[in-house]
C-alpha positions in Angstrom: 4.0 12.7 25.8 5.5 12.9 22.3 6.2 9.2 22.3 2.7 8.3 23.7 1.2 10.8 21.3 3.0 9.2 18.3 1.6 5.7 19.3 -1.8 7.1 20.2 -2.1 8.8 16.7 -1.1 5.6 14.9 -3.3 3.2 16.9 -6.3 5.6 16.9 -6.0 6.1 13.2 -5.8 2.3 12.5 -8.7 1.6 14.7 -10.7 4.2 12.8 -11.0 1.8 9.8 -13.8 0.2 11.8 -15.8 3.4 11.6 -16.2 2.6 7.9 -16.6 -1.2 8.1 -18.7 -1.6 11.2 -20.9 1.3 10.3 -21.6 0.1 6.8 -22.2 -3.5 8.0 -24.6 -2.3 10.6 -26.5 -0.3 8.1 -26.7 -3.3 5.8 -28.1 -5.5 8.6 -24.9 -7.7 8.5 -24.8 -7.3 12.3 -22.8 -10.5 12.9 -19.8 -9.0 10.9 -19.2 -6.3 13.5 -17.7 -8.7 16.0 -15.5 -10.3 13.2 -14.3 -6.8 12.1 -13.5 -5.9 15.7 -11.5 -9.1 16.2 -9.6 -8.5 12.9 -8.7 -5.0 14.2 -7.5 -6.5 17.5 -5.1 -8.7 15.6 -3.7 -5.9 13.4 -3.4 -3.4 16.2 -1.7 -5.9 18.5 0.8 -6.6 15.8 1.3 -2.9 15.4 1.9 -2.6 19.2 4.9 -5.0 18.8 6.2 -2.8 15.9 6.0 0.3 18.0 7.6 -1.2 21.1 11.2 -0.4 20.1 10.4 3.3 20.3 9.4 2.8 24.0 12.5 0.6 24.7 15.0 3.0 23.1 13.3 6.3 24.1 16.4 7.5 26.0 18.9 7.2 23.1 16.3 8.5 20.6 15.8 11.6 22.8 19.5 12.1 23.2 19.9 11.9 19.4 17.4 14.8 19.1 19.4 16.9 21.6 17.2 16.6 24.6 18.6 17.3 28.1 20.2 14.2 29.6 18.1 14.1 32.8 14.9 14.5 30.8 15.9 11.8 28.3 16.7 9.3 31.1 13.5 10.1 33.0 11.3 10.0 29.8 13.0 6.7 28.8 12.1 5.2 32.2 8.5 6.4 32.0 8.2 5.0 28.5 9.2 1.5 29.6 6.5 1.6 32.3 3.9 2.8 29.7 4.2 -0.3 27.4 1.0 -1.9 28.9 -0.9 1.2 27.8 0.2 0.6 24.2 -1.5 -2.8 24.2 -4.5 -1.3 25.9 -4.8 1.0 22.9 -4.8 -2.1 20.6 -7.9 -3.4 22.4 -9.7 -0.2 23.2 -10.0 1.5 19.8 -11.6 -1.4 18.0 -14.1 -1.8 20.8 -14.8 1.9 20.8 -15.6 1.9 17.1 -17.6 -1.4 17.4 -19.9 0.3 20.0 -20.1 3.6 18.2 -21.4 1.9 15.0 -24.3 0.6 17.1 -24.8 4.0 18.8 -23.9 2.5 22.2 -22.3 5.8 23.2 -23.8 6.2 26.7 -22.3 2.9 27.7 -18.9 4.1 26.6 -19.4 7.4 28.5 -20.3 5.6 31.8 -17.3 3.3 31.5 -15.0 6.2 30.8 -16.5 8.3 33.6 -16.0 5.5 36.2 -12.4 5.0 34.9 -11.7 8.7 35.3 -12.9 8.7 38.9 -10.7 5.6 39.6 -7.8 7.3 37.8 -8.0 10.5 39.9 -7.9 8.3 43.1 -5.0 6.3 41.8 -3.0 9.4 40.9 -3.5 10.8 44.4 -2.7 7.5 46.0 0.4 6.6 44.0 1.9 10.0 43.3 0.9 12.1 46.4 0.7 9.5 49.2 3.2 6.8 48.1 5.5 9.4 46.4 6.2 7.1 43.4 6.6 10.0 41.0 6.5 9.2 37.2 6.4 5.5 38.0 3.2 6.0 40.0 1.8 8.1 37.1 2.5 5.3 34.7 0.9 2.7 36.9 -2.2 4.9 37.3 -2.5 5.5 33.5 -2.0 1.8 32.7 -4.6 0.6 35.2 -7.1 3.2 34.1 -6.8 2.3 30.4 -7.2 -1.4 31.2 -10.2 -0.7 33.3 -11.8 1.0 30.3 -10.9 -2.0 28.2 -12.3 -4.4 30.8 -15.5 -2.4 31.2 -16.2 -2.2 27.5 -15.4 -5.9 27.0 -17.7 -7.0 29.8 -20.5 -4.9 28.4 -20.0 -6.5 25.0 -19.9 -10.1 26.1 -22.7 -9.8 28.7 -25.1 -9.7 25.8 -25.8 -6.0 25.4 -24.8 -6.1 21.7 -27.1 -8.9 20.5 -26.1 -10.3 17.1 -23.0 -8.1 16.8 -21.0 -10.2 19.3 -21.3 -14.0 18.7 -18.0 -15.1 20.3 -14.5 -15.5 19.1 -14.1 -16.7 15.5 -11.3 -18.0 13.2 -12.9 -15.7 10.5 -11.0 -12.9 12.3 -7.8 -14.1 10.6 -9.2 -13.9 7.1 -8.8 -10.9 4.7 -6.2 -9.4 7.0 -4.3 -7.9 4.1 -7.1 -5.8 2.8 -8.1 -4.9 6.3 -4.6 -3.8 7.2 -4.4 -1.6 4.1 -7.6 0.3 5.1 -6.3 0.5 8.7 -3.0 2.0 7.5 -4.8 4.4 5.3 -6.9 5.6 8.3 -3.7 6.0 10.4 -1.9 8.0 7.8 -4.9 10.3 7.2 -5.4 11.1 10.9 -1.7 11.3 11.8 -1.0 13.8 9.0 -3.6 16.0 10.7 -2.5 15.3 14.3 1.2 16.0 13.6 0.5 19.1 11.5 -0.2 21.3 14.6 2.7 19.8 16.5 5.1 20.9 13.8 3.9 24.5 14.1 5.5 24.5 17.6 8.7 23.3 16.0 8.6 26.1 13.4 7.9 28.6 16.2 11.1 27.5 17.9 13.1 28.7 14.9 11.9 32.3 15.3 14.0 35.1 16.8 12.0 35.5 20.0 11.4 31.7 20.3 10.1 31.6 23.9 7.3 34.1 23.2 6.5 32.5 19.9 6.2 29.0 21.3 4.1 30.3 24.2 1.7 32.2 21.9 1.3 29.3 19.5 0.9 26.8 22.3 -1.9 28.9 23.8 -3.8 29.0 20.5 -3.2 25.3 19.8 -4.5 24.5 23.3 -7.7 26.6 22.8 -8.1 25.1 19.3 -7.8 21.6 20.9 -10.6 22.5 23.4 -12.9 23.6 20.5 -11.9 20.5 18.5 -13.3 18.2 21.2 -16.8 19.4 20.3 -16.3 18.8 16.6 -14.7 15.4 17.1 -18.1 14.5 18.5 -19.7 15.7 15.3 -16.9 13.8 13.4 -17.8 10.5 15.1 -21.6 11.1 14.7 -21.5 11.9 11.0 -19.1 9.0 10.3 -21.4 6.5 11.9 -24.5 8.0 10.2 -22.9 8.1 6.8 -21.6 4.5 7.0 -25.0 3.3 8.4 -26.9 5.0 5.6 -24.6 3.8 2.8 -24.6 0.3 4.2 -28.4 0.4 4.2 -28.5 1.7 0.6 -30.0 5.1 1.4 -27.8 7.6 -0.4 -30.3 10.5 -0.2 -30.4 10.1 3.6 -26.6 10.2 3.7 -26.5 13.5 1.7 -29.2 15.1 3.8 -27.3 14.1 7.0 -24.2 15.9 5.6 -26.1 19.1 4.9 -27.6 19.1 8.4 -24.3 18.5 10.3 -22.2 20.9 8.2 -24.7 23.7 8.8 -25.0 23.0 12.5 -21.2 22.8 13.0 -20.6 26.0 10.9 -23.2 27.9 13.1 -21.3 26.8 16.2 -18.1 27.8 14.6 -19.4 31.4 14.0 -20.2 31.6 17.7 -16.5 30.7 18.5 -15.3 33.2 15.9 -17.4 36.0 17.4 -16.3 35.2 20.9 -12.6 35.3 20.1 -12.9 38.6 18.2 -14.8 40.1 21.2 -12.2 38.9 23.7 -9.2 39.4 21.5 -7.3 41.4 24.2 -7.9 39.1 27.1 -8.4 35.5 26.0 -4.7 34.7 26.6 -4.7 35.8 30.2 -5.8 32.5 31.8 -2.7 30.9 30.3 0.1 33.5 30.8 1.2 36.5 32.9 3.6 37.7 30.2 2.5 41.0 28.6 4.6 40.1 25.5 2.8 36.8 25.0 -0.6 38.4 25.5 0.2 41.0 22.9 1.3 38.4 20.3 -1.8 36.3 21.0 -3.9 39.4 20.6 -2.4 40.1 17.2 -3.3 36.5 16.2 -7.0 37.0 17.1 -8.4 37.5 13.6 -6.4 34.6 12.1 -7.2 32.4 15.1 -10.9 33.2 15.0 -11.1 32.1 11.3 -9.1 29.0 12.2 -11.8 28.1 14.7 -14.5 28.6 12.0 -12.6 26.4 9.6 -12.0 23.7 12.3 -15.7 23.6 12.9 -16.4 22.3 9.4 -13.2 20.4 8.6 -13.5 17.6 11.2 -17.1 17.0 10.0 -15.9 16.6 6.4 -13.2 14.2 7.6 -15.9 12.2 9.4 -17.8 12.0 6.1 -14.7 10.7 4.4 -14.2 8.0 7.0 -17.8 6.9 6.9 -17.6 6.6 3.1 -14.2 4.8 3.1 -12.1 7.5 1.4 -9.1 7.3 3.7 -6.4 7.0 1.0 -7.9 9.9 -0.9 -8.0 12.2 2.1 -4.4 11.1 3.1 -3.2 12.5 -0.3 -5.3 15.7 0.2 -3.7 16.1 3.6 -0.2 15.7 2.3 -0.7 18.3 -0.4 -2.6 20.9 1.7 -0.6 20.6 4.9 2.9 19.6 4.0 3.2 21.0 0.4 1.3 24.2 1.0 0.7 24.9 4.7 4.0 24.2 6.5 6.3 25.6 3.7 4.2 28.7 3.4 4.3 29.2 7.2 8.1 28.8 7.3 8.4 31.3 4.4 6.1 33.9 6.0 7.3 33.4 9.6 11.1 32.9 9.2 12.1 34.3 5.8 9.8 37.3 5.6 10.0 38.0 9.3 6.3 38.0 10.0 6.8 35.9 13.1 4.0 33.9 14.7 1.4 35.6 12.5 3.2 34.4 9.4 3.4 30.8 10.7 -0.2 30.8 11.6 -1.2 32.3 8.2 0.6 29.5 6.5 -1.2 26.9 8.7 -4.6 28.4 8.1 -3.9 28.5 4.3 -3.4 24.7 4.4 -6.5 24.1 6.4 -8.6 26.4 4.2 -7.4 24.7 1.0 -8.2 21.3 2.6 -11.6 22.4 3.6 -12.4 23.7 0.1 -11.2 20.5 -1.5 -13.1 18.3 1.0 -16.3 20.4 0.4 -16.0 20.0 -3.4 -15.4 16.2 -3.1 -18.3 15.8 -0.6 -20.9 17.7 -2.5 -19.7 16.6 -5.9 -20.0 12.9 -5.0 -22.5 10.6 -6.5 -23.8 9.0 -3.3 -25.7 6.3 -5.1 -22.4 5.0 -6.4 -21.0 5.2 -2.9 -23.9 3.1 -1.6 -23.1 0.5 -4.3 -19.4 0.6 -3.3 -20.4 0.0 0.3 -22.5 -3.0 -0.7 -19.6 -4.4 -2.6 -17.2 -3.9 0.3 -19.5 -5.7 2.7 -19.9 -8.6 0.2 -16.1 -8.8 -0.4 -15.1 -8.8 3.2 -18.0 -10.3 4.9 -20.2 -12.1 2.4 -18.5 -15.5 3.0 -18.9 -15.4 6.8 -22.1 -17.0 7.8 -24.3 -15.5 10.4 -24.4 -18.0 13.3 -28.1 -17.3 13.8 -28.8 -18.0 10.1 -26.7 -21.1 10.2 -28.8 -22.5 13.1 -32.0 -21.8 11.1 -30.5 -23.5 8.0 -29.6 -26.5 10.1 -33.1 -26.8 11.6 -34.6 -26.3 8.1 -32.4 -29.1 6.7 -33.4 -31.4 9.6 -37.1 -30.7 9.0 -36.7 -31.6 5.3 -34.9 -34.8 6.2 -37.7 -35.8 8.6 -40.3 -35.1 6.0 -38.5 -37.2 3.4 
C-alpha cells in the first residue's frame, strides 16, 4: 500500500496539471486543445511510469533496507511485481479524468467507476475466495478493474460524447512537453507534500513511549479525517474546474464570486463536523477499537481533532482554487514551509521532547495546517483576478495558440476553395 500510495500520489499530482490547462482552455472556447493536453499528459505520465517501475521491481530489498519483516518484504515484493499494470493504468486514467472534469462530464465518470466497482467486487470474490489465489488474485482484480475504468472512459470519449474536445490522435501532443512537464511536476510536488504529511504523523507516533496506543489513536483520527476529506475533495475538483473555466473565459468577477460561495459552503459543513465530534467525543473511537486506552487517547484528542476537521473543510477548497489558477509551484513552497518546517518539527518537539504524546504531535500538525490555511486565504482574497484572467489567456496562447482547430481548418479550406472558384 505504501508503494502503490507513493506512485498514486505522484501520478495523481502530475495528472492534476490538466485541471488548470483543460479548464482554462474550455473556458476560453479553445475546446480542441483539451484532447491535445490529454495526450501530452499521457506521454508524460507514461514516461513517469517507467521511472517509477524500479520501485516495484526492487520492493523487497527496499523494504528489507527499512527493517521490515522478511516474510512481509518478500510478499509485498511479489505483490508489487503483479501491480505494475496498475501503474500504467494510472498514466491513462488521471488525464482522462481531468479531461472529462473540465467539461463537467462527471456523471459519465461516476457510472464507469460504479460499474467497475461492481466488477471488482465480483473479481475479488472469484479470485481470492473461490480460486484461493491470495495476493496474486487481489493484484489481478485491481489491475483488471483499473483497466476497465480506463477502457470505459476512453470509449466514452472516442464515441463522440465530447464533441470538439476529442478530434483524434495528433502529433501536436509531442510539442511543448518541457513546459507541460514542469507544470505536471509542480502539481505532483504540491499534492504529494500534503498526501505524505499525514503519513509521517504515524511515523512520529511510532517514536513515542506507548507506540502501539499512539499509532492506533492517530490512525483512527487520520481514517476519520480521510472520510471527511472525500467530501471536500469533491469541492476541490468543482472549484478547480469553475475557477479555470471562468479565468479562461475572461470572467474574473465570476471566479471571485465562486470562491466566496464555495468557501462559505464548505466552512458551514466543517462546523457541522466540528460540532458532531465534540458531541461524540467519548464514543467516536468505539467503531474502530475495543481498547479502553486507545478510546481514552482519542477522546483527549477530540478538541484538536474537531478543529482539524474544520480547517480541512476549507483548506482543500483553497488548494482547488490554486490548481484552477495555475499556482502549483507557489503552493508547493507554502506546503514545504507550513508542513515540513513548522508542522512536523513542532509535532516532534511537543510529542517526543516535551512528552505531550499524541496530543503534542497532533497539535504540531494542526499548527501547520492552520498556518497554511491562513496563507492560502490571504493569497486567494488578495489576488488581482483580472491579472489572473490575463495570465490564463497568455498561457492558452503560449501552449495552444499554434495548434489549429480541425473544424476551423476545414472552414478555412472551404473558404479558400470558394475564393479560388470565384477568381
